[in-house]
N, C-alpha and C positions, 0 to 999 in steps of 0.2 A: 500366505500369512494373515490373519483377522487383523482386522484395526484394532481390535481389542485383544489382540494375542499380548502385548507391550505390557509384561507385569508392573502393576500399579508402584510396586518397589522402586523398579527401576526408571519408572519415568519422577517419580518422588527424587532419587539419586541426582538425574541430569539436570532436574530442575535448581537443585540444592546446593551444586557444586559452586564454590567460591572461590578456590584457591588454588588458580594457574597460574603459573609462572608467567611473566608478562610477554617472556622475549621468547615463548615457544613458539614453534610453526611460522616463524619470520613475524611474530607479533611486536609491536612498537612500544616500549615503554613510555608513559610521560615525561616529559620534557621540563623539567624541574624549576628550567629558566624563562621557561613561558607561562602566562595564566592560565590558571586552574581551568577545565572545562566543569560547568557545573550540572547543564543541561545540555540533551542531546536532541534535537528533533531531527528525524529522518524521515523524507517528503520521496513518495513512490508516486511518480505516473504510471501505470500496471498499462504495461505495453508503448511505454514513448521512446521514440529516437531520438536521434537530431532530426529526419524528416519531420516528425509531427512537430515539435517545435519550432520547425523554420514555418511549416504554412500557419501555424499557429501568431504566429509573429506577424507575419505578412498580414493575415485578416484582423488581427486583435490591435496590431500597434503598428503599422504600415512600413514602408520602405526604411524607414530610419528609425523607427522604433526598436524597442525590446520589451520582451518578456519580465516581469520580476525574476524568474527563476534564472534569467541571462545574465543580469545585473549580477547577481553572485560572482566575486573575485577571481575565484580558484575554478579552474575548468579542466577535466580529466576524462576518460572513455572507461569504458568496461568491457570485458568479455563474458560472456553470458551461456559458456554451453555448460553442461549437467554432466552428471558421471552414471550414463544410464544406458543400459546394454542393447537398446533397440532403438536411439537417436538420439545426434548428434545438436538436435534444438532444445531449447528448452522450454517447460511451463513454467508457469506461474509458483506454483510449490517448489518447485526445484532452484528456481530463482533466488526466491525470500530464502529459501532456507542455506542458501550458500551465503546470502546477506548477515544471516540470524545464527548462524554456528561457523562459519570458517571451511565448510566441509562440502563439496560437490557432493551429489546424491542424484537419486533418478528421481523421473517424473513422476507425479503424484504423492512424493514424499515429504511431510511433514517434522522437517527438523531429525531425524532420523538417517543414520549413515547408509549406505547400500546393500548394507546387510539389515537392515531395520534395529538397530540400536539406538534408543534414544542420546540424542545431544543436547549439551546445555545450550541455553537460548541469551541474546544480549539482552530480554525483556526478564528473564531470570534471574540474568547473573548484574543488573540494575537494580533488581528487588534485591537482591540479596545483599546488594552493598549498600543499602538502603534509604535507594531511590524512591521517589515515586514513577507511577509508568503509565501508560494509557493508548488508545489507540484510536485513531479516530478513520473509517472507511465510509466510502459511499456504495461496498458491497456488501454483504452480510459480513459479521463483524466477527462470522466464526473462519470466512474463506482464506481462502491460501494464503496470499502475504503477510494479512495479519496473525494468522494462526501459526504458522512458521517462527514470530517474533515471542511466542506466548505458549506454544503447546507442544506434543510430538505427538506421531502419528506416521502410520505406515501406509494411511491412504485418504489425502485429503478430504472424501467426502463424508469422512467423520463428524460432520459438523455438530451433532448435539454432543458428540464425546469431547469437542472441543470446548465447547461450552463449559461444559462440565468440570474442565483441565482450570479453566481460567479461574472458576470458582473455587474452587478446592488446594490447588497447587500453583500455581505463577499470581494470582489475584492484581490484575492489573487494577489502578485504582478508577481508571474511566476509561469507558470502554462504551462508545458512540458510532452507528451505521444503521446497518438492515437487517433481515436474517432472525425478524421475531419465530419465524416459523419453526426454527432450530432451537428454541427454547421453551417450547411446549407442547408436549403429550399429541399424537395425531386427532383429530378431531373434539379439539380443544384449542377452539381460537383467542386472540388475545385481542389488543387495540388494531388490529389489521384485518379483517375477516377472512376465511379461507374462501376459494375459490373465488376472486373478483373479478371482475369483469372484462380488466383488463388485460389478466391472464389466469383463466381459470384453472390450469394446474398448480396453483400457489397455494397453499395450506400448509397449516401446523403437521408437523413428522415426527419430531421429537421422541427417542427412546430412554429417555433419562429422568422422567417424572417433567414435573414444572421449576424448570430451573431458575424463571421469575421469581418466584417465590422464595427460593432456593437464596436466590441474589439479596434480595430484603431482608431475610433473617441474617444475613451475611454483614447486612450495613449498608447495602447499596440503595440509596435513591434510585427509584426505577422511572423514567419518562419516557411518552411517545407522542408528543408533539412539542409543538415550536413553543407556547406557554409555558409549557412544563419543564421546558428544557432552560427556560431565559431564568424561571423561578428557582432551581434547584440550588442550594448552597454548595459549600463547601463541603470536601470530605467525596466518598466513593459513591461513583455515579455510572448508572446503566441506561442509557438511550437508543431503544430499539426503534425507527422510523420507517420501516416496510417488511412486509413477508419476506422479502429476499433482498434482492438489489435493490437502488434508492431511484430506481429509472428501468423502463421495459427499451429491451437491448435489441430491436428489429432495424431490418433495412429500413430506408428513408420512405416516408408516406406509407407503411404499414404497422403501423401503429406502435413505431417508435416514439419514448417520452423520456426527457429527463426535465424533470420538474423535481426535485428532492423537496421531501417534505422540509427538512432543515438543510440549508447551504452546506458544504463542505466547508467553508469561511467561518459560517456561524459553530460549525460543530466545534472546529480548531480552537476559535476564541475561547469556546466554553473550557476545552480541555485546559488549554494555557494557565487558563485562570485559576482551576483549580489544583492541576500541578502543583501552579507555582508557590504554593504556601508550603510548601516543603523546604527546607532549608540545606538541605544536603542535593537538594536537584531533583532532576527529573528525566525520566525517558520518553519519548513520544514518539511513534508512528503517525503519519498521515498517509491515506493511500487515498489517490482517485482512480476506481475501477474502470468506469465510463469510457476511458479513452481504450482502453484492450477492447471493449465488450462492443462499443460501434466501428471499431476499425474491424474487427471480427466480422461484421455485418456490412463492411466495406462502405459505410453511412459516413461522410466528410462532412456533414453537414452536423453531425452528433458529435464526432469528434473532435470538430472545432470547436464547437458549446462548452464541452466536457476538459478542453484543455484549458479555456479562459475560466472555470470553475477550479480546477487547482490552481492555475497563477493567480488567483484571489485569495488561495490558501498559504499560497507561499508569501505573499505579501503579509496577511497575519502573520506567520511567521516571523518574516524579514521584520518587520516592526517592533516583535518582542523582541527580538536579538539585538537591535539596535538600543533598547533602550535595558538591555542585561548582556553586558558583553563578556560573559561568562559563558555564553552560550552560543554550541554549535549545529548550524544548520548543513545538509543535507540533500540534494535534488536529483533523485537519477529515476532509471525507470527497471526493470525487471528483466525484460526483454524486447522486441521489436514484434509490431503485428502489422499483418495488412504488408509486407513490402512496400509501404508508402514513398512515394515521389513527388513532389514539386513542379509541375511542367507548366511551360507559357502554353497559352489557349491556341492551338493550332488546329484547323481544318482539317490537315494534309497530313496529321499523324495519325498512323494505323494502326497505333496500339490499342486504342479503344473499342474498334471497330468490332461489330458484331462475328462472334467465334474465336476471339481472341481471350486468350491468358487473362490478358487485364483489362481492366476496367478503368476509365477514367471518371471522375466525378467532379461535377462543378459545372459553368465555374464558377469561384470564387471571387468577389473584389476583396484588394488590394486597401487597404483600409488610407483614406488621404490622399485616395491617388484615382487615377482614370483607369490603371490596368488591373487584370485579372489574373487567374491561374487557375488549373484545375490540380486534381489529386489521381493519381493514377495507382491504380491499386492492382496491386502485382498476387496478392493472395490473400484468403481468407484465414490463413493461419499464422503461426509466428513464424520468423526467419532468426537468422545467427549473426543479425549486424549486430555492432557492439552500438552498446548504447552512452549517450554524454552524463556526464556527473558534475554540479556545478557546486560548492560550498561556499561558506561564510563564518567566520569565525574562529575563535582557535582551534590551532590544529588542521586548519582547512587545506591548508599548502599539502597537506597529507596524500591528498587526493590528486593532486596534480600528478601528467603522465597518463599511461595505460597501463591495465591493472586486471586480473581476472576477479569476476563478482566477487569472490569469498576474502579481497582486499577490504571489503567492507568493515570484517567482524574483527578482520587484523588493528585496524583503525580505530574502533570504537568500542570494541573489550576493554582494552586498560581505562580509557576513559571512562568510562562507564564502572568501572570495579575501581576507582579509588575513591577511596572515602578523604574528604574534603574536614 
């Protein structure tokens, strides 16, 4: 089945489904005795497991410190298995689709079931309920995780078609991140030139026309620099700040760069400013893609750096939620990447020796102490580890315990569909 073989009518029907019994498939209806949830902020550390969080805690906060994401009062675990005939280990597309639709599916799928049928997504359901919606990521804005919340595709690689769906179907109010290449026809560079020195393979490659101009005609402000972002007013906002991801995901010392034009925290702040004007509330997806990409490269230094970026964005979101007590924050990861383990510095540990399947990376200092630790990578791929979830705000306690990743949809759907 080709990416574009999903009929347009079927895609539209999936996006516009608004009347779903709140208790079907195990969904939990809102508890009228509790404060209403007006806003939901869902934060994805792509590829982040408990070990990534512990390594970042030691590096950024020290032995007695805590990451902001670990101060959220409710915690639990999520399993990550896909429904894929060829693998028990998920990719980001299947993982995010399980969150966004409540249905496990195959790797590479964007919010379609295992037979390729489009499913209603949290982003579309929130919009249909009258809420504003947005996405913020250091990946392409059309990459697998954000795409799963706002589009349907049988193949995650259809990023230009996903961008078109954003504009024509699900219409997120705020779209901030990378991936300008997918919004422009091949041979038509935009603010970021084709074949840049840091990665000559990057360049405009869309097949859906000039989607930036289409966005402008649809009422989006378009920005591509920090100054333009800061100056942008309220209302619909599209910001693209890189050809592809907002970094270069390579091994340490081999051209690896993590220096986004605009930080994840700054994009989060702007998104919250724009979305918070809606009296009906909002749904915002925030993603740090660098955790996954640099873990794929077994690049401990950049993985720790991106974890710091993610935690600063969590701090922005938490500050907002503390001022707006009708806001629910959920922080988790779609899967684990790298088989990361935090280990003591031990010259007699043979696991990182030449020829070993694992690679030791470091040492890295434990902040505020004389100690150090190493990161032991056991793979460059994904693993089947559970991922931690922490939450803050009304109904956060529904994430206590161990659940399948589809539990995210079951908790968030009734909250996002409730009209206030």
